[in-house]
FIMAR-600208 format. One record per atom (N, C-alpha, C): residue in three letters; atom name; x, y, z. Coordinates in steps of 0.02 Angstrom, whole numbers, plus 50000, padded with zeros to 5 digits. Example, Ala and Ser with C-alpha at 12.3 -4.5 7.8 and 13.67 -1.06 7.14 Angstrom:
% residues 2
ala,N,50660,49716,50390
ala,CA,50615,49775,50390
ala,C,50660,49835,50390
ser,N,50642,49888,50354
ser,CA,50684,49947,50357
ser,C,50645,50002,50394
% end
This chain:
% residues 272
met,N,56959,56418,54557
met,CA,56963,56449,54622
met,C,56913,56506,54629
thr,N,56888,56530,54575
thr,CA,56846,56590,54578
thr,C,56777,56576,54553
gly,N,56730,56621,54574
gly,CA,56662,56618,54549
gly,C,56657,56651,54481
arg,N,56689,56709,54473
arg,CA,56691,56745,54410
arg,C,56758,56779,54407
pro,N,56806,56752,54371
pro,CA,56875,56775,54377
pro,C,56882,56849,54362
arg,N,56926,56881,54401
arg,CA,56942,56951,54391
arg,C,56993,56957,54336
lys,N,56982,57005,54291
lys,CA,57028,57014,54235
lys,C,57094,57043,54260
gly,N,57146,57031,54221
gly,CA,57211,57058,54239
gly,C,57251,57010,54281
arg,N,57307,57033,54307
arg,CA,57350,56989,54345
arg,C,57321,56975,54413
ser,N,57331,56915,54436
ser,CA,57307,56895,54502
ser,C,57350,56929,54555
pro,N,57322,56942,54614
pro,CA,57362,56971,54667
pro,C,57422,56927,54683
arg,N,57480,56958,54698
arg,CA,57540,56920,54711
arg,C,57554,56919,54786
pro,N,57580,56863,54810
pro,CA,57597,56860,54880
pro,C,57649,56912,54899
ser,N,57644,56937,54959
ser,CA,57692,56986,54984
ser,C,57723,56960,55048
pro,N,57783,56974,55061
pro,CA,57814,56950,55122
pro,C,57788,56985,55184
arg,N,57758,57046,55177
arg,CA,57733,57080,55236
arg,C,57669,57048,55261
ser,N,57687,57049,55325
ser,CA,57630,57020,55355
ser,C,57566,57069,55348
ala,N,55810,57313,55666
ala,CA,55783,57381,55658
ala,C,55707,57393,55659
pro,N,55701,57439,55693
pro,CA,55628,57454,55693
pro,C,55604,57482,55627
gly,N,55540,57470,55611
gly,CA,55509,57498,55551
gly,C,55523,57458,55489
glu,N,55554,57400,55495
glu,CA,55567,57359,55437
glu,C,55502,57329,55411
gln,N,55496,57325,55346
gln,CA,55438,57294,55315
gln,C,55449,57220,55310
ser,N,55396,57181,55322
ser,CA,55403,57109,55317
ser,C,55373,57084,55252
phe,N,55397,57026,55230
phe,CA,55376,56998,55166
phe,C,55363,56924,55173
pro,N,55307,56899,55145
pro,CA,55299,56827,55139
pro,C,55340,56801,55080
leu,N,55375,56746,55089
leu,CA,55417,56721,55035
leu,C,55377,56704,54973
ser,N,55315,56680,54981
ser,CA,55276,56657,54924
ser,C,55260,56713,54876
ser,N,55265,56776,54899
ser,CA,55246,56832,54855
ser,C,55305,56864,54820
leu,N,55365,56837,54829
leu,CA,55425,56870,54803
leu,C,55462,56825,54755
ser,N,55503,56856,54713
ser,CA,55541,56818,54663
ser,C,55615,56831,54671
leu,N,55654,56778,54678
leu,CA,55726,56784,54684
leu,C,55757,56811,54620
phe,N,55725,56800,54564
phe,CA,55755,56816,54500
phe,C,55736,56885,54475
gln,N,55701,56925,54515
gln,CA,55683,56992,54495
gln,C,55741,57039,54512
lys,N,55760,57080,54464
lys,CA,55814,57128,54477
lys,C,55786,57185,54518
val,N,55823,57207,54568
val,CA,55797,57258,54613
val,C,55849,57312,54622
ala,N,55826,57371,54644
ala,CA,55870,57427,54657
ala,C,55887,57429,54731
leu,N,55946,57453,54746
leu,CA,55965,57460,54815
leu,C,55929,57518,54847
pro,N,55915,57515,54912
pro,CA,55885,57572,54946
pro,C,55935,57629,54949
ser,N,55909,57691,54947
ser,CA,55953,57748,54948
ser,C,55969,57771,55019
his,N,55927,57752,55068
his,CA,55939,57774,55136
his,C,55995,57734,55168
pro,N,56032,57764,55215
pro,CA,56092,57731,55241
pro,C,56079,57669,55281
ala,N,56021,57663,55312
ala,CA,56008,57605,55354
ala,C,56002,57541,55313
gly,N,55977,57547,55252
gly,CA,55973,57490,55206
gly,C,55926,57436,55228
glu,N,55870,57454,55261
glu,CA,55826,57401,55285
glu,C,55781,57372,55232
gln,N,55766,57409,55179
gln,CA,55719,57384,55130
gln,C,55749,57325,55092
pro,N,55718,57267,55095
pro,CA,55750,57208,55067
pro,C,55738,57200,54993
asp,N,55784,57162,54962
asp,CA,55772,57141,54894
asp,C,55735,57074,54895
pro,N,55702,57055,54840
pro,CA,55659,56996,54842
pro,C,55697,56930,54845
ile,N,55663,56881,54870
ile,CA,55689,56813,54874
ile,C,55631,56765,54868
thr,N,55644,56703,54856
thr,CA,55590,56654,54851
thr,C,55610,56590,54885
asn,N,55562,56545,54893
asn,CA,55578,56480,54921
asn,C,55591,56428,54867
his,N,55595,56449,54805
his,CA,55610,56402,54751
his,C,55686,56394,54744
pro,N,55711,56332,54742
pro,CA,55783,56323,54735
pro,C,55809,56354,54671
gly,N,55872,56374,54673
gly,CA,55903,56403,54613
gly,C,55955,56453,54633
lys,N,55995,56474,54584
lys,CA,56048,56521,54598
lys,C,56022,56592,54596
pro,N,56047,56635,54641
pro,CA,56026,56705,54641
pro,C,56060,56743,54584
arg,N,56027,56745,54527
arg,CA,56060,56769,54466
arg,C,56062,56845,54460
his,N,56016,56880,54493
his,CA,56010,56951,54480
his,C,56012,56995,54542
tyr,N,56042,56972,54596
tyr,CA,56055,57017,54651
tyr,C,56105,57069,54627
thr,N,56101,57129,54654
thr,CA,56143,57181,54626
thr,C,56170,57227,54681
val,N,56221,57264,54663
val,CA,56248,57317,54703
val,C,56243,57381,54662
ser,N,56257,57438,54693
ser,CA,56253,57500,54655
ser,C,56307,57501,54601
pro,N,56294,57536,54545
pro,CA,56344,57539,54491
pro,C,56411,57566,54515
glu,N,56409,57616,54560
glu,CA,56472,57645,54585
glu,C,56511,57594,54626
ala,N,56475,57555,54667
ala,CA,56509,57504,54707
ala,C,56539,57449,54662
arg,N,56501,57429,54611
arg,CA,56526,57378,54565
arg,C,56588,57404,54529
gln,N,56587,57466,54508
gln,CA,56644,57495,54472
gln,C,56706,57496,54517
thr,N,56696,57513,54581
thr,CA,56752,57514,54627
thr,C,56783,57445,54634
ala,N,56741,57395,54646
ala,CA,56766,57327,54655
ala,C,56803,57302,54593
asn,N,56775,57316,54535
asn,CA,56805,57290,54473
asn,C,56868,57329,54453
ala,N,56871,57393,54471
ala,CA,56929,57433,54453
ala,C,56988,57420,54499
val,N,56974,57414,54564
val,CA,57028,57405,54613
val,C,57047,57331,54618
gly,N,56999,57287,54612
gly,CA,57010,57215,54619
gly,C,56987,57191,54687
leu,N,56948,57138,54688
leu,CA,56919,57112,54750
leu,C,56939,57039,54759
val,N,56959,57022,54820
val,CA,56973,56953,54839
val,C,56924,56934,54895
leu,N,56888,56880,54885
leu,CA,56841,56854,54934
leu,C,56877,56804,54979
ala,N,56879,56819,55044
ala,CA,56913,56775,55092
ala,C,56865,56723,55118
ser,N,56837,56683,55072
ser,CA,56786,56634,55090
ser,C,56783,56580,55037
ala,N,56766,56520,55060
ala,CA,56754,56464,55014
ala,C,56680,56454,55000
ser,N,56637,56497,55027
ser,CA,56565,56487,55021
ser,C,56541,56493,54950
pro,N,56510,56441,54922
pro,CA,56482,56447,54854
pro,C,56424,56497,54851
arg,N,56387,56505,54906
arg,CA,56332,56554,54905
arg,C,56359,56625,54897
arg,N,56412,56641,54933
arg,CA,56440,56709,54927
arg,C,56470,56720,54857
arg,N,56501,56669,54830
arg,CA,56528,56675,54761
arg,C,56472,56687,54711
glu,N,56416,56651,54719
glu,CA,56360,56660,54674
glu,C,56330,56730,54679
leu,N,56325,56756,54739
leu,CA,56297,56823,54748
leu,C,56343,56876,54717
leu,N,56408,56870,54728
leu,CA,56454,56918,54697
leu,C,56452,56915,54621
ala,N,56455,56854,54595
ala,CA,56453,56847,54522
ala,C,56387,56872,54494
gly,N,56332,56858,54528
gly,CA,56267,56881,54505
gly,C,56260,56957,54507
ala,N,56299,56989,54551
ala,CA,56298,57062,54556
ala,C,56345,57095,54506
gly,N,56378,57055,54465
gly,CA,56422,57082,54413
gly,C,56491,57101,54439
ile,N,56511,57074,54495
ile,CA,56577,57089,54524
ile,C,56626,57034,54506
arg,N,56683,57054,54476
arg,CA,56737,57006,54462
arg,C,56780,57000,54525
phe,N,56801,56940,54540
phe,CA,56837,56930,54603
phe,C,56880,56867,54599
asp,N,56930,56865,54642
asp,CA,56967,56804,54657
asp,C,56944,56779,54725
ala,N,56955,56716,54740
ala,CA,56936,56688,54804
ala,C,56995,56653,54836
ile,N,57012,56674,54896
ile,CA,57064,56642,54936
ile,C,57033,56628,55005
pro,N,57011,56567,55017
pro,CA,56979,56552,55081
pro,C,57026,56563,55140
ala,N,56999,56594,55192
ala,CA,57036,56603,55255
ala,C,57018,56546,55301
arg,N,57066,56507,55320
arg,CA,57053,56449,55363
arg,C,57059,56470,55436
leu,N,57003,56472,55469
leu,CA,57001,56492,55540
leu,C,56964,56440,55580
his,N,56983,56434,55643
his,CA,56942,56396,55690
his,C,56890,56444,55718
glu,N,56828,56437,55696
glu,CA,56776,56484,55715
glu,C,56746,56463,55782
his,N,56753,56506,55832
his,CA,56726,56491,55898
his,C,56704,56556,55931
arg,N,56665,56548,55982
arg,CA,56640,56605,56020
arg,C,56683,56615,56082
arg,N,56706,56676,56093
arg,CA,56745,56690,56152
arg,C,56699,56705,56211
ala,N,56724,56693,56270
ala,CA,56684,56704,56330
ala,C,56663,56778,56334
gly,N,56599,56789,56347
gly,CA,56573,56857,56355
gly,C,56558,56893,56290
glu,N,56570,56861,56233
glu,CA,56558,56893,56169
glu,C,56484,56890,56151
thr,N,56457,56945,56125
thr,CA,56390,56944,56097
thr,C,56394,56914,56027
pro,N,56337,56891,55999
pro,CA,56340,56866,55930
pro,C,56365,56919,55881
glu,N,56346,56982,55891
glu,CA,56370,57035,55846
glu,C,56446,57043,55851
gln,N,56473,57042,55911
gln,CA,56545,57047,55920
gln,C,56581,56988,55890
gln,N,56553,56929,55898
gln,CA,56584,56869,55870
gln,C,56586,56873,55794
ala,N,56530,56891,55762
ala,CA,56528,56894,55689
ala,C,56577,56946,55662
leu,N,56580,57005,55693
leu,CA,56626,57057,55671
leu,C,56699,57035,55680
arg,N,56714,57005,55736
arg,CA,56783,56982,55748
arg,C,56804,56931,55695
leu,N,56761,56882,55682
leu,CA,56779,56830,55634
leu,C,56785,56857,55563
ala,N,56741,56903,55544
ala,CA,56746,56933,55477
ala,C,56811,56971,55470
arg,N,56831,57008,55522
arg,CA,56894,57046,55519
arg,C,56954,56999,55518
glu,N,56952,56946,55558
glu,CA,57008,56899,55559
glu,C,57017,56865,55492
lys,N,56962,56847,55460
lys,CA,56966,56816,55394
lys,C,56996,56864,55343
ala,N,56972,56926,55342
ala,CA,56998,56975,55294
ala,C,57072,56989,55307
arg,N,57091,56996,55370
arg,CA,57160,57012,55386
arg,C,57207,56955,55368
arg,N,57185,56894,55378
arg,CA,57228,56837,55362
arg,C,57245,56836,55287
val,N,57196,56849,55245
val,CA,57209,56849,55173
val,C,57244,56912,55151
ala,N,57227,56970,55182
ala,CA,57259,57033,55162
ala,C,57334,57032,55172
arg,N,57358,56994,55221
arg,CA,57430,56990,55233
arg,C,57468,56958,55175
leu,N,57432,56923,55132
leu,CA,57464,56889,55075
leu,C,57468,56933,55013
leu,N,57435,56991,55014
leu,CA,57426,57029,54952
leu,C,57460,57097,54955
arg,N,57476,57124,54897
arg,CA,57506,57190,54891
arg,C,57456,57243,54868
arg,N,57403,57222,54838
arg,CA,57355,57272,54812
arg,C,57285,57241,54811
gly,N,57236,57285,54801
gly,CA,57167,57262,54796
gly,C,57130,57265,54862
leu,N,57067,57245,54860
leu,CA,57022,57244,54918
leu,C,57010,57171,54938
val,N,57007,57160,55003
val,CA,56993,57093,55029
val,C,56929,57096,55070
leu,N,56883,57049,55056
leu,CA,56819,57047,55090
leu,C,56813,56985,55133
gly,N,56803,56995,55198
gly,CA,56789,56940,55244
gly,C,56717,56944,55266
ala,N,56687,56886,55280
ala,CA,56616,56884,55300
ala,C,56605,56828,55351
asp,N,56558,56840,55396
asp,CA,56538,56787,55442
asp,C,56464,56793,55456
thr,N,56428,56738,55450
thr,CA,56355,56736,55460
thr,C,56338,56693,55520
leu,N,56293,56719,55562
leu,CA,56269,56682,55620
leu,C,56193,56682,55620
val,N,56164,56625,55637
val,CA,56092,56621,55651
val,C,56085,56622,55727
val,N,56043,56667,55752
val,CA,56039,56679,55824
val,C,55967,56666,55847
leu,N,55961,56623,55897
leu,CA,55896,56608,55928
leu,C,55902,56618,56003
asp,N,55857,56660,56030
asp,CA,55859,56676,56102
asp,C,55927,56701,56124
gly,N,55959,56742,56081
gly,CA,56023,56772,56097
gly,C,56082,56725,56091
arg,N,56072,56665,56065
arg,CA,56126,56616,56061
arg,C,56138,56596,55989
pro,N,56200,56603,55964
pro,CA,56215,56582,55896
pro,C,56212,56506,55889
leu,N,56179,56483,55836
leu,CA,56169,56411,55827
leu,C,56226,56377,55790
gly,N,56262,56413,55748
gly,CA,56319,56384,55713
gly,C,56299,56335,55659
lys,N,56350,56303,55629
lys,CA,56339,56253,55578
lys,C,56336,56184,55611
pro,N,56286,56144,55595
pro,CA,56280,56079,55627
pro,C,56337,56033,55607
ser,N,56362,55995,55656
ser,CA,56419,55950,55644
ser,C,56397,55880,55624
ser,N,56332,55867,55627
ser,CA,56307,55800,55611
ser,C,56233,55805,55592
pro,N,56206,55754,55558
pro,CA,56134,55754,55543
pro,C,56091,55759,55606
ala,N,56112,55726,55660
ala,CA,56073,55730,55722
ala,C,56071,55801,55749
arg,N,56128,55835,55746
arg,CA,56130,55905,55768
arg,C,56088,55949,55723
ala,N,56089,55937,55658
ala,CA,56048,55976,55611
ala,C,55974,55968,55627
arg,N,55953,55907,55643
arg,CA,55883,55895,55660
arg,C,55864,55933,55724
arg,N,55909,55934,55773
arg,CA,55894,55970,55835
arg,C,55888,56045,55823
val,N,55932,56072,55781
val,CA,55929,56144,55766
val,C,55864,56161,55731
leu,N,55844,56122,55681
leu,CA,55782,56136,55645
leu,C,55721,56130,55690
arg,N,55722,56082,55736
arg,CA,55666,56077,55784
arg,C,55662,56139,55828
ser,N,55720,56166,55847
ser,CA,55719,56226,55889
ser,C,55694,56287,55851
leu,N,55704,56289,55785
leu,CA,55680,56346,55744
leu,C,55607,56340,55725
ser,N,55579,56280,55728
ser,CA,55511,56268,55706
ser,C,55460,56312,55741
gly,N,55420,56348,55701
gly,CA,55367,56390,55728
gly,C,55391,56453,55764
arg,N,55454,56471,55755
arg,CA,55481,56528,55792
arg,C,55516,56578,55746
lys,N,55531,56635,55774
lys,CA,55566,56688,55737
lys,C,55638,56691,55762
his,N,55685,56697,55715
his,CA,55755,56702,55734
his,C,55789,56757,55695
ala,N,55849,56774,55715
ala,CA,55888,56827,55682
ala,C,55945,56796,55642
val,N,55962,56829,55588
val,CA,56021,56811,55548
val,C,56067,56872,55544
leu,N,56128,56864,55568
leu,CA,56177,56918,55567
leu,C,56233,56901,55519
thr,N,56252,56948,55477
thr,CA,56312,56940,55436
thr,C,56355,57001,55444
ala,N,56417,56990,55466
ala,CA,56466,57044,55471
ala,C,56511,57041,55410
leu,N,56528,57101,55385
leu,CA,56575,57107,55329
leu,C,56634,57150,55351
ala,N,56693,57132,55327
ala,CA,56753,57172,55338
ala,C,56789,57179,55272
leu,N,56801,57241,55251
leu,CA,56834,57256,55188
leu,C,56900,57290,55203
ile,N,56955,57263,55177
ile,CA,57021,57291,55189
ile,C,57052,57314,55123
asp,N,57076,57376,55122
asp,CA,57114,57402,55065
asp,C,57187,57386,55078
thr,N,57214,57339,55040
thr,CA,57282,57316,55054
thr,C,57336,57368,55037
ser,N,57317,57421,55001
ser,CA,57367,57472,54984
ser,C,57391,57509,55045
asp,N,57348,57516,55096
asp,CA,57369,57551,55157
asp,C,57341,57520,55220
gly,N,57305,57464,55215
gly,CA,57279,57430,55274
gly,C,57215,57458,55302
ala,N,57184,57506,55268
ala,CA,57122,57535,55294
ala,C,57067,57482,55296
glu,N,57028,57482,55350
glu,CA,56975,57433,55360
glu,C,56907,57467,55363
phe,N,56858,57434,55333
phe,CA,56789,57458,55334
phe,C,56746,57397,55353
ser,N,56704,57405,55403
ser,CA,56665,57347,55425
ser,C,56595,57368,55446
gly,N,56551,57320,55449
gly,CA,56482,57332,55470
gly,C,56446,57266,55478
ile,N,56385,57270,55502
ile,CA,56346,57209,55514
ile,C,56275,57220,55491
ala,N,56246,57170,55459
ala,CA,56177,57172,55436
ala,C,56136,57122,55477
arg,N,56074,57139,55490
arg,CA,56030,57096,55530
arg,C,55964,57086,55493
ser,N,55944,57024,55486
ser,CA,55878,57007,55459
ser,C,55843,56962,55509
ser,N,55777,56959,55504
ser,CA,55737,56914,55546
ser,C,55699,56867,55501
val,N,55693,56805,55523
val,CA,55659,56753,55484
val,C,55610,56717,55529
ser,N,55549,56708,55505
ser,CA,55497,56672,55542
ser,C,55484,56605,55509
phe,N,55492,56551,55548
phe,CA,55480,56484,55523
phe,C,55409,56461,55536
ala,N,55383,56422,55490
ala,CA,55320,56387,55502
ala,C,55333,56328,55549
glu,N,55280,56298,55573
glu,CA,55287,56236,55611
glu,C,55310,56181,55563
ile,N,55362,56144,55583
ile,CA,55390,56092,55540
ile,C,55380,56024,55574
asp,N,55351,55977,55539
asp,CA,55343,55910,55568
asp,C,55408,55871,55562
asp,N,55414,55820,55603
asp,CA,55476,55782,55607
asp,C,55494,55747,55542
arg,N,55443,55725,55505
arg,CA,55456,55692,55441
arg,C,55489,55741,55392
ser,N,55465,55803,55390
ser,CA,55494,55853,55345
ser,C,55566,55869,55366
ile,N,55577,55873,55431
ile,CA,55645,55887,55455
ile,C,55693,55831,55434
arg,N,55672,55769,55445
arg,CA,55715,55713,55428
arg,C,55728,55709,55352
gly,N,55676,55723,55313
gly,CA,55685,55722,55241
gly,C,55732,55775,55216
tyr,N,55727,55835,55246
tyr,CA,55772,55890,55226
tyr,C,55844,55875,55246
val,N,55853,55852,55307
val,CA,55921,55837,55330
val,C,55953,55782,55288
ala,N,55912,55735,55264
ala,CA,55938,55680,55223
ala,C,55966,55705,55157
thr,N,55946,55764,55134
thr,CA,55973,55791,55071
thr,C,56046,55814,55080
gly,N,56067,55824,55142
gly,CA,56135,55848,55155
gly,C,56143,55923,55153
glu,N,56093,55959,55130
glu,CA,56099,56031,55123
glu,C,56112,56067,55190
pro,N,56082,56047,55246
pro,CA,56090,56085,55307
pro,C,56159,56081,55339
leu,N,56201,56034,55318
leu,CA,56261,56018,55357
leu,C,56316,56071,55353
asp,N,56316,56115,55303
asp,CA,56367,56167,55302
asp,C,56336,56237,55305
lys,N,56276,56241,55333
lys,CA,56239,56304,55335
lys,C,56230,56328,55407
ala,N,56241,56392,55418
ala,CA,56225,56421,55483
ala,C,56151,56414,55496
gly,N,56132,56386,55553
gly,CA,56062,56375,55568
gly,C,56032,56314,55536
ala,N,56072,56276,55499
ala,CA,56051,56212,55469
ala,C,55999,56219,55415
tyr,N,55998,56275,55379
tyr,CA,55953,56281,55322
tyr,C,55979,56332,55272
ala,N,55957,56324,55210
ala,CA,55972,56372,55156
ala,C,55907,56402,55132
ile,N,55898,56467,55143
ile,CA,55835,56499,55124
ile,C,55825,56498,55048
gln,N,55882,56498,55010
gln,CA,55877,56498,54938
gln,C,55873,56428,54910
gly,N,55875,56378,54954
gly,CA,55871,56308,54933
gly,C,55810,56274,54961
gly,N,55818,56211,54979
gly,CA,55761,56172,55004
gly,C,55735,56198,55070
gly,N,55777,56232,55110
gly,CA,55754,56258,55174
gly,C,55706,56316,55168
gly,N,55701,56346,55108
gly,CA,55655,56402,55099
gly,C,55583,56384,55110
arg,N,55565,56320,55102
arg,CA,55495,56302,55110
arg,C,55472,56305,55183
phe,N,55519,56309,55231
phe,CA,55501,56314,55301
phe,C,55487,56387,55323
val,N,55505,56435,55280
val,CA,55502,56505,55299
val,C,55435,56536,55282
lys,N,55403,56569,55333
lys,CA,55340,56604,55321
lys,C,55352,56676,55298
arg,N,55394,56711,55335
arg,CA,55407,56782,55319
arg,C,55479,56798,55338
phe,N,55504,56853,55309
phe,CA,55569,56878,55330
phe,C,55567,56954,55333
trp,N,55612,56982,55371
trp,CA,55619,57054,55378
trp,C,55692,57071,55364
gly,N,55704,57122,55324
gly,CA,55773,57142,55310
gly,C,55798,57113,55244
ser,N,55863,57111,55237
ser,CA,55895,57092,55174
ser,C,55897,57016,55166
pro,N,55868,56989,55113
pro,CA,55873,56917,55102
pro,C,55943,56895,55081
ser,N,55981,56938,55046
ser,CA,56049,56919,55029
ser,C,56091,56911,55092
asn,N,56072,56947,55145
asn,CA,56104,56937,55210
asn,C,56091,56866,55236
val,N,56029,56842,55229
val,CA,56012,56775,55253
val,C,56052,56722,55214
ile,N,56065,56735,55150
ile,CA,56105,56689,55109
ile,C,56178,56691,55130
gly,N,56201,56748,55156
gly,CA,56269,56750,55181
gly,C,56312,56808,55158
leu,N,56283,56854,55117
leu,CA,56321,56912,55094
leu,C,56273,56970,55081
pro,N,56264,57015,55130
pro,CA,56218,57071,55122
pro,C,56245,57121,55071
leu,N,56216,57122,55012
leu,CA,56243,57164,54959
leu,C,56232,57238,54972
glu,N,56180,57256,55009
glu,CA,56170,57326,55027
glu,C,56228,57351,55069
leu,N,56247,57312,55119
leu,CA,56303,57330,55162
leu,C,56368,57330,55122
leu,N,56378,57281,55079
leu,CA,56438,57279,55037
leu,C,56444,57342,54994
ser,N,56388,57364,54966
ser,CA,56389,57426,54926
ser,C,56415,57484,54967
arg,N,56389,57491,55028
arg,CA,56410,57547,55070
arg,C,56484,57544,55087
leu,N,56509,57484,55102
leu,CA,56580,57478,55118
leu,C,56624,57494,55058
leu,N,56604,57470,54999
leu,CA,56642,57485,54939
leu,C,56643,57560,54924
leu,N,56587,57594,54935
leu,CA,56584,57666,54923
leu,C,56626,57704,54973
arg,N,56627,57680,55035
arg,CA,56670,57712,55086
arg,C,56744,57704,55068
ser,N,56763,57646,55043
ser,CA,56833,57636,55024
ser,C,56851,57679,54964
ser,N,56803,57686,54917
ser,CA,56815,57727,54858
ser,C,56823,57800,54878
ala,N,56780,57824,54923
ala,CA,56785,57894,54945
ala,C,56852,57907,54980
arg,N,56875,57859,55018
arg,CA,56939,57868,55051
arg,C,56997,57870,55001
arg,N,56994,57828,54951
arg,CA,57046,57830,54899
arg,C,57046,57897,54863
asp,N,56986,57923,54849
asp,CA,56981,57988,54816
asp,C,57011,58043,54859
arg,N,56999,58041,54924
arg,CA,57028,58092,54969
arg,C,57103,58088,54970
arg,N,57129,58027,54970
arg,CA,57202,58019,54970
arg,C,57233,58047,54907
arg,N,57201,58034,54850
arg,CA,57228,58059,54786
arg,C,57225,58135,54782
ser,N,57175,58166,54815
ser,CA,57165,58238,54808
ser,C,57209,58278,54856
arg,N,57242,58245,54903
arg,CA,57285,58281,54950
arg,C,57346,58309,54913
pro,N,57363,58372,54927
pro,CA,57422,58401,54894
pro,C,57486,58367,54920
arg,N,57531,58354,54874
arg,CA,57594,58323,54893
arg,C,57641,58375,54921
arg,N,57676,58355,54974
arg,CA,57725,58400,55004
arg,C,57790,58399,54965
cys,N,57815,58458,54949
cys,CA,57878,58462,54914
cys,C,57936,58457,54964
pro,N,57986,58418,54948
pro,CA,58044,58413,54994
pro,C,58080,58480,54999
leu,N,58103,58496,55059
leu,CA,58139,58559,55069
leu,C,58210,58554,55044
% end
């Protein structure tokens, strides 16, 4: 059930319910290079990625964030193998309990609002089952001309999506929601990256779709897999494009840790 099992007892069910970003050509970067997180709060400086298939073995979070996740315990409310690989590669031990939701866009919702709502709903659904630990929900959208493209439901749909991305620049949004089940505190945020595609001929599109890889991916491609060969440049966090922005996750974990520290430091009231 897990990507890298968390030590100790598993959580038990409970009855209670940007401007200035630097751009990078993929051909000049390596997915397997270990990188440091940016120190500035905006977190725009990306970590490296490549168009060569393989698992992201050395993506990382800050040591303090990793310590928080491993000490408190983290549950990933997702079945995504890419998110599990990123967490495991960052040295975070976790359990995984997928949140089963019907993902849809509500009338009048922006892509950012949709992603944040779905990430929160996923985290809340799993958090209701637990008595302790942190629950992480995530939702990734590929956005073209202000419209989320979603995951293709068929090979024909995947081909249409890839044709629409060919030779154009699109945005990738990932919203994260972190819930501390000890008191229900929520921490959330959204990361945005931009990806520029080369022109793709129809033969390449058909060959890629025939591999089956695009069918469970937002935007019908995996930048860390075979779809990486279509990408010319990207701006922002590549781990965001894969589906789990580790820079944002670090900040949310540190915020939850700071809140726990404040709670522990409050003087206890003596009963009269």
